[in-house]
PDB file as gemmi writes it, atoms N, CA and C in Angstrom:
CRYST1    1.000    1.000    1.000  90.00  90.00  90.00 P 1                      
ATOM      1  N   MET A   1       0.848  -1.161   0.000  1.00  0.00           N  
ATOM      2  CA  MET A   1       0.000   0.000   0.000  1.00  0.00           C  
ATOM      3  C   MET A   1       0.898   1.230   0.000  1.00  0.00           C  
ATOM      4  N   ILE A   2       0.744   2.083  -0.999  1.00  0.00           N  
ATOM      5  CA  ILE A   2       1.532   3.299  -1.108  1.00  0.00           C  
ATOM      6  C   ILE A   2       0.598   4.493  -0.941  1.00  0.00           C  
ATOM      7  N   PRO A   3       0.725   5.213   0.193  1.00  0.00           N  
ATOM      8  CA  PRO A   3      -0.156   6.363   0.391  1.00  0.00           C  
ATOM      9  C   PRO A   3       0.215   7.488  -0.570  1.00  0.00           C  
ATOM     10  N   THR A   4      -0.793   8.178  -1.058  1.00  0.00           N  
ATOM     11  CA  THR A   4      -0.534   9.282  -1.976  1.00  0.00           C  
ATOM     12  C   THR A   4      -0.341  10.588  -1.229  1.00  0.00           C  
ATOM     13  N   LYS A   5      -0.934  10.696  -0.061  1.00  0.00           N  
ATOM     14  CA  LYS A   5      -0.812  11.908   0.744  1.00  0.00           C  
ATOM     15  C   LYS A   5      -0.691  11.485   2.199  1.00  0.00           C  
ATOM     16  N   LYS A   6       0.327  11.977   2.876  1.00  0.00           N  
ATOM     17  CA  LYS A   6       0.545  11.563   4.260  1.00  0.00           C  
ATOM     18  C   LYS A   6      -0.347  12.374   5.203  1.00  0.00           C  
ATOM     19  N   ALA A   7      -1.147  11.668   5.969  1.00  0.00           N  
ATOM     20  CA  ALA A   7      -2.031  12.287   6.960  1.00  0.00           C  
ATOM     21  C   ALA A   7      -1.404  12.117   8.333  1.00  0.00           C  
ATOM     22  N   PRO A   8      -1.715  13.023   9.245  1.00  0.00           N  
ATOM     23  CA  PRO A   8      -1.193  12.840  10.603  1.00  0.00           C  
ATOM     24  C   PRO A   8      -1.813  11.597  11.239  1.00  0.00           C  
ATOM     25  N   PRO A   9      -1.090  10.931  12.129  1.00  0.00           N  
ATOM     26  CA  PRO A   9      -1.638   9.722  12.756  1.00  0.00           C  
ATOM     27  C   PRO A   9      -2.787  10.051  13.708  1.00  0.00           C  
ATOM     28  N   PHE A  10      -3.689   9.086  13.836  1.00  0.00           N  
ATOM     29  CA  PHE A  10      -4.751   9.199  14.832  1.00  0.00           C  
ATOM     30  C   PHE A  10      -4.128   8.955  16.208  1.00  0.00           C  
ATOM     31  N   VAL A  11      -4.512   9.735  17.187  1.00  0.00           N  
ATOM     32  CA  VAL A  11      -4.034   9.524  18.554  1.00  0.00           C  
ATOM     33  C   VAL A  11      -5.181   8.926  19.351  1.00  0.00           C  
ATOM     34  N   PRO A  12      -5.056   7.644  19.751  1.00  0.00           N  
ATOM     35  CA  PRO A  12      -6.145   7.026  20.499  1.00  0.00           C  
ATOM     36  C   PRO A  12      -6.289   7.635  21.892  1.00  0.00           C  
ATOM     37  N   THR A  13      -7.524   7.880  22.285  1.00  0.00           N  
ATOM     38  CA  THR A  13      -7.788   8.410  23.617  1.00  0.00           C  
ATOM     39  C   THR A  13      -8.598   7.427  24.454  1.00  0.00           C  
ATOM     40  N   GLU A  14      -9.247   6.470  23.795  1.00  0.00           N  
ATOM     41  CA  GLU A  14     -10.082   5.483  24.479  1.00  0.00           C  
ATOM     42  C   GLU A  14     -10.234   4.280  23.559  1.00  0.00           C  
ATOM     43  N   ILE A  15     -10.187   3.074  24.122  1.00  0.00           N  
ATOM     44  CA  ILE A  15     -10.330   1.850  23.325  1.00  0.00           C  
ATOM     45  C   ILE A  15     -11.345   0.938  24.004  1.00  0.00           C  
ATOM     46  N   HIS A  16     -12.291   0.428  23.210  1.00  0.00           N  
ATOM     47  CA  HIS A  16     -13.301  -0.513  23.704  1.00  0.00           C  
ATOM     48  C   HIS A  16     -13.367  -1.700  22.754  1.00  0.00           C  
ATOM     49  N   ILE A  17     -13.737  -2.852  23.283  1.00  0.00           N  
ATOM     50  CA  ILE A  17     -13.894  -4.044  22.450  1.00  0.00           C  
ATOM     51  C   ILE A  17     -15.260  -4.657  22.701  1.00  0.00           C  
ATOM     52  N   GLY A  18     -15.739  -5.402  21.731  1.00  0.00           N  
ATOM     53  CA  GLY A  18     -17.011  -6.093  21.859  1.00  0.00           C  
ATOM     54  C   GLY A  18     -17.122  -7.146  20.773  1.00  0.00           C  
ATOM     55  N   THR A  19     -18.238  -7.845  20.747  1.00  0.00           N  
ATOM     56  CA  THR A  19     -18.483  -8.836  19.701  1.00  0.00           C  
ATOM     57  C   THR A  19     -19.914  -8.689  19.204  1.00  0.00           C  
ATOM     58  N   ILE A  20     -20.100  -9.051  17.958  1.00  0.00           N  
ATOM     59  CA  ILE A  20     -21.426  -9.124  17.357  1.00  0.00           C  
ATOM     60  C   ILE A  20     -21.485 -10.402  16.543  1.00  0.00           C  
ATOM     61  N   GLU A  21     -22.659 -10.779  16.135  1.00  0.00           N  
ATOM     62  CA  GLU A  21     -22.822 -11.965  15.301  1.00  0.00           C  
ATOM     63  C   GLU A  21     -23.589 -11.553  14.054  1.00  0.00           C  
ATOM     64  N   ASP A  22     -23.103 -11.990  12.897  1.00  0.00           N  
ATOM     65  CA  ASP A  22     -23.863 -11.792  11.666  1.00  0.00           C  
ATOM     66  C   ASP A  22     -24.107 -13.149  11.025  1.00  0.00           C  
ATOM     67  N   GLU A  23     -24.588 -13.155   9.793  1.00  0.00           N  
ATOM     68  CA  GLU A  23     -24.937 -14.424   9.148  1.00  0.00           C  
ATOM     69  C   GLU A  23     -23.734 -15.335   8.916  1.00  0.00           C  
ATOM     70  N   ARG A  24     -22.517 -14.772   8.941  1.00  0.00           N  
ATOM     71  CA  ARG A  24     -21.311 -15.580   8.737  1.00  0.00           C  
ATOM     72  C   ARG A  24     -20.647 -16.007  10.037  1.00  0.00           C  
ATOM     73  N   GLY A  25     -21.160 -15.525  11.171  1.00  0.00           N  
ATOM     74  CA  GLY A  25     -20.580 -15.905  12.461  1.00  0.00           C  
ATOM     75  C   GLY A  25     -20.196 -14.692  13.285  1.00  0.00           C  
ATOM     76  N   PRO A  26     -19.479 -14.928  14.382  1.00  0.00           N  
ATOM     77  CA  PRO A  26     -19.118 -13.836  15.285  1.00  0.00           C  
ATOM     78  C   PRO A  26     -18.002 -12.955  14.711  1.00  0.00           C  
ATOM     79  N   LEU A  27     -18.050 -11.682  15.072  1.00  0.00           N  
ATOM     80  CA  LEU A  27     -17.008 -10.720  14.703  1.00  0.00           C  
ATOM     81  C   LEU A  27     -16.611  -9.956  15.953  1.00  0.00           C  
ATOM     82  N   GLY A  28     -15.338  -9.640  16.056  1.00  0.00           N  
ATOM     83  CA  GLY A  28     -14.881  -8.761  17.118  1.00  0.00           C  
ATOM     84  C   GLY A  28     -14.999  -7.328  16.646  1.00  0.00           C  
ATOM     85  N   ILE A  29     -15.377  -6.446  17.543  1.00  0.00           N  
ATOM     86  CA  ILE A  29     -15.465  -5.026  17.218  1.00  0.00           C  
ATOM     87  C   ILE A  29     -14.431  -4.289  18.063  1.00  0.00           C  
ATOM     88  N   LEU A  30     -13.563  -3.570  17.394  1.00  0.00           N  
ATOM     89  CA  LEU A  30     -12.567  -2.748  18.058  1.00  0.00           C  
ATOM     90  C   LEU A  30     -12.972  -1.299  17.828  1.00  0.00           C  
ATOM     91  N   SER A  31     -13.349  -0.603  18.889  1.00  0.00           N  
ATOM     92  CA  SER A  31     -13.761   0.801  18.806  1.00  0.00           C  
ATOM     93  C   SER A  31     -12.667   1.657  19.423  1.00  0.00           C  
ATOM     94  N   ILE A  32     -12.139   2.560  18.633  1.00  0.00           N  
ATOM     95  CA  ILE A  32     -11.058   3.417  19.097  1.00  0.00           C  
ATOM     96  C   ILE A  32     -11.499   4.869  18.961  1.00  0.00           C  
ATOM     97  N   LYS A  33     -11.634   5.534  20.095  1.00  0.00           N  
ATOM     98  CA  LYS A  33     -11.930   6.964  20.078  1.00  0.00           C  
ATOM     99  C   LYS A  33     -10.593   7.671  19.910  1.00  0.00           C  
ATOM    100  N   THR A  34     -10.524   8.562  18.910  1.00  0.00           N  
ATOM    101  CA  THR A  34      -9.281   9.277  18.636  1.00  0.00           C  
ATOM    102  C   THR A  34      -9.506  10.772  18.760  1.00  0.00           C  
ATOM    103  N   THR A  35      -8.444  11.499  18.603  1.00  0.00           N  
ATOM    104  CA  THR A  35      -8.526  12.954  18.662  1.00  0.00           C  
ATOM    105  C   THR A  35      -9.334  13.518  17.500  1.00  0.00           C  
ATOM    106  N   THR A  36      -9.560  12.720  16.461  1.00  0.00           N  
ATOM    107  CA  THR A  36     -10.325  13.214  15.313  1.00  0.00           C  
ATOM    108  C   THR A  36     -11.683  12.539  15.141  1.00  0.00           C  
ATOM    109  N   GLY A  37     -12.034  11.605  16.024  1.00  0.00           N  
ATOM    110  CA  GLY A  37     -13.334  10.947  15.915  1.00  0.00           C  
ATOM    111  C   GLY A  37     -13.255   9.484  16.300  1.00  0.00           C  
ATOM    112  N   LEU A  38     -14.312   8.762  15.982  1.00  0.00           N  
ATOM    113  CA  LEU A  38     -14.422   7.348  16.338  1.00  0.00           C  
ATOM    114  C   LEU A  38     -14.051   6.473  15.144  1.00  0.00           C  
ATOM    115  N   LEU A  39     -13.212   5.486  15.399  1.00  0.00           N  
ATOM    116  CA  LEU A  39     -12.811   4.515  14.393  1.00  0.00           C  
ATOM    117  C   LEU A  39     -13.283   3.152  14.884  1.00  0.00           C  
ATOM    118  N   GLU A  40     -14.174   2.492  14.137  1.00  0.00           N  
ATOM    119  CA  GLU A  40     -14.665   1.170  14.512  1.00  0.00           C  
ATOM    120  C   GLU A  40     -14.251   0.173  13.436  1.00  0.00           C  
ATOM    121  N   ILE A  41     -13.690  -0.940  13.896  1.00  0.00           N  
ATOM    122  CA  ILE A  41     -13.182  -1.960  12.987  1.00  0.00           C  
ATOM    123  C   ILE A  41     -13.812  -3.295  13.359  1.00  0.00           C  
ATOM    124  N   ALA A  42     -14.423  -3.972  12.380  1.00  0.00           N  
ATOM    125  CA  ALA A  42     -14.955  -5.322  12.577  1.00  0.00           C  
ATOM    126  C   ALA A  42     -13.857  -6.309  12.191  1.00  0.00           C  
ATOM    127  N   LEU A  43     -13.614  -7.280  13.066  1.00  0.00           N  
ATOM    128  CA  LEU A  43     -12.519  -8.220  12.862  1.00  0.00           C  
ATOM    129  C   LEU A  43     -13.008  -9.660  12.857  1.00  0.00           C  
ATOM    130  N   ASP A  44     -12.634 -10.395  11.807  1.00  0.00           N  
ATOM    131  CA  ASP A  44     -12.820 -11.837  11.873  1.00  0.00           C  
ATOM    132  C   ASP A  44     -11.535 -12.412  12.477  1.00  0.00           C  
ATOM    133  N   CYS A  45     -11.440 -13.702  12.596  1.00  0.00           N  
ATOM    134  CA  CYS A  45     -10.297 -14.324  13.264  1.00  0.00           C  
ATOM    135  C   CYS A  45      -8.978 -13.999  12.551  1.00  0.00           C  
ATOM    136  N   GLU A  46      -8.980 -14.044  11.220  1.00  0.00           N  
ATOM    137  CA  GLU A  46      -7.762 -13.750  10.458  1.00  0.00           C  
ATOM    138  C   GLU A  46      -7.307 -12.314  10.656  1.00  0.00           C  
ATOM    139  N   ALA A  47      -8.252 -11.370  10.612  1.00  0.00           N  
ATOM    140  CA  ALA A  47      -7.902  -9.964  10.787  1.00  0.00           C  
ATOM    141  C   ALA A  47      -7.395  -9.709  12.203  1.00  0.00           C  
ATOM    142  N   ALA A  48      -8.018 -10.329  13.200  1.00  0.00           N  
ATOM    143  CA  ALA A  48      -7.573 -10.172  14.583  1.00  0.00           C  
ATOM    144  C   ALA A  48      -6.149 -10.719  14.749  1.00  0.00           C  
ATOM    145  N   ASP A  49      -5.877 -11.874  14.161  1.00  0.00           N  
ATOM    146  CA  ASP A  49      -4.525 -12.445  14.229  1.00  0.00           C  
ATOM    147  C   ASP A  49      -3.505 -11.527  13.557  1.00  0.00           C  
ATOM    148  N   ALA A  50      -3.876 -10.925  12.427  1.00  0.00           N  
ATOM    149  CA  ALA A  50      -2.967 -10.020  11.717  1.00  0.00           C  
ATOM    150  C   ALA A  50      -2.644  -8.790  12.570  1.00  0.00           C  
ATOM    151  N   ILE A  51      -3.641  -8.268  13.277  1.00  0.00           N  
ATOM    152  CA  ILE A  51      -3.399  -7.112  14.145  1.00  0.00           C  
ATOM    153  C   ILE A  51      -2.503  -7.505  15.317  1.00  0.00           C  
ATOM    154  N   VAL A  52      -2.749  -8.659  15.909  1.00  0.00           N  
ATOM    155  CA  VAL A  52      -1.894  -9.136  17.008  1.00  0.00           C  
ATOM    156  C   VAL A  52      -0.453  -9.290  16.520  1.00  0.00           C  
ATOM    157  N   ASP A  53      -0.263  -9.856  15.328  1.00  0.00           N  
ATOM    158  CA  ASP A  53       1.080 -10.017  14.766  1.00  0.00           C  
ATOM    159  C   ASP A  53       1.743  -8.659  14.524  1.00  0.00           C  
ATOM    160  N   ALA A  54       0.980  -7.701  14.000  1.00  0.00           N  
ATOM    161  CA  ALA A  54       1.522  -6.362  13.734  1.00  0.00           C  
ATOM    162  C   ALA A  54       1.942  -5.683  15.033  1.00  0.00           C  
ATOM    163  N   ILE A  55       1.120  -5.798  16.069  1.00  0.00           N  
ATOM    164  CA  ILE A  55       1.465  -5.204  17.359  1.00  0.00           C  
ATOM    165  C   ILE A  55       2.709  -5.886  17.931  1.00  0.00           C  
ATOM    166  N   GLY A  56       2.812  -7.198  17.728  1.00  0.00           N  
ATOM    167  CA  GLY A  56       4.000  -7.926  18.175  1.00  0.00           C  
ATOM    168  C   GLY A  56       5.270  -7.426  17.511  1.00  0.00           C  
ATOM    169  N   GLU A  57       5.178  -6.979  16.271  1.00  0.00           N  
ATOM    170  CA  GLU A  57       6.332  -6.422  15.559  1.00  0.00           C  
ATOM    171  C   GLU A  57       6.667  -5.013  16.044  1.00  0.00           C  
ATOM    172  N   ILE A  58       5.635  -4.230  16.354  1.00  0.00           N  
ATOM    173  CA  ILE A  58       5.823  -2.833  16.754  1.00  0.00           C  
ATOM    174  C   ILE A  58       6.275  -2.716  18.208  1.00  0.00           C  
ATOM    175  N   ARG A  59       5.706  -3.518  19.091  1.00  0.00           N  
ATOM    176  CA  ARG A  59       5.908  -3.364  20.533  1.00  0.00           C  
ATOM    177  C   ARG A  59       7.374  -3.343  20.961  1.00  0.00           C  
ATOM    178  N   PRO A  60       8.233  -4.222  20.470  1.00  0.00           N  
ATOM    179  CA  PRO A  60       9.639  -4.187  20.915  1.00  0.00           C  
ATOM    180  C   PRO A  60      10.362  -2.892  20.519  1.00  0.00           C  
ATOM    181  N   LYS A  61       9.846  -2.182  19.549  1.00  0.00           N  
ATOM    182  CA  LYS A  61      10.496  -0.952  19.090  1.00  0.00           C  
ATOM    183  C   LYS A  61      10.085   0.273  19.908  1.00  0.00           C  
ATOM    184  N   LEU A  62       9.094   0.109  20.790  1.00  0.00           N  
ATOM    185  CA  LEU A  62       8.630   1.218  21.617  1.00  0.00           C  
ATOM    186  C   LEU A  62       9.369   1.217  22.951  1.00  0.00           C  
ATOM    187  N   PRO A  63       9.658   2.415  23.454  1.00  0.00           N  
ATOM    188  CA  PRO A  63      10.385   2.460  24.732  1.00  0.00           C  
ATOM    189  C   PRO A  63       9.498   2.027  25.881  1.00  0.00           C  
ATOM    190  N   GLU A  64      10.110   1.442  26.894  1.00  0.00           N  
ATOM    191  CA  GLU A  64       9.402   1.082  28.108  1.00  0.00           C  
ATOM    192  C   GLU A  64       9.109   2.353  28.899  1.00  0.00           C  
ATOM    193  N   ILE A  65       7.967   2.391  29.553  1.00  0.00           N  
ATOM    194  CA  ILE A  65       7.622   3.528  30.400  1.00  0.00           C  
ATOM    195  C   ILE A  65       7.867   3.109  31.840  1.00  0.00           C  
ATOM    196  N   SER A  66       8.762   3.824  32.536  1.00  0.00           N  
ATOM    197  CA  SER A  66       9.000   3.498  33.941  1.00  0.00           C  
ATOM    198  C   SER A  66       8.284   4.484  34.842  1.00  0.00           C  
ATOM    199  N   ASN A  67       7.751   3.962  35.931  1.00  0.00           N  
ATOM    200  CA  ASN A  67       7.044   4.817  36.896  1.00  0.00           C  
ATOM    201  C   ASN A  67       7.949   5.154  38.048  1.00  0.00           C  
TER     202      ASN A  67                                                      
END                                                                             
């Protein structure tokens, strides 16, 4: 995917999860409130696994927060 115009990133301020069922089966719903509005994503098992894998790649590159 090659973006044509770079947009500023969404900054999450609140995250909620839930599930719904449609004619094809259950879906996970990831609701992310951001500084620019609400982003809702419906996830099947494959999409959820892909997001978990992506976070697994990103997480080690982020600094630890010490209290």
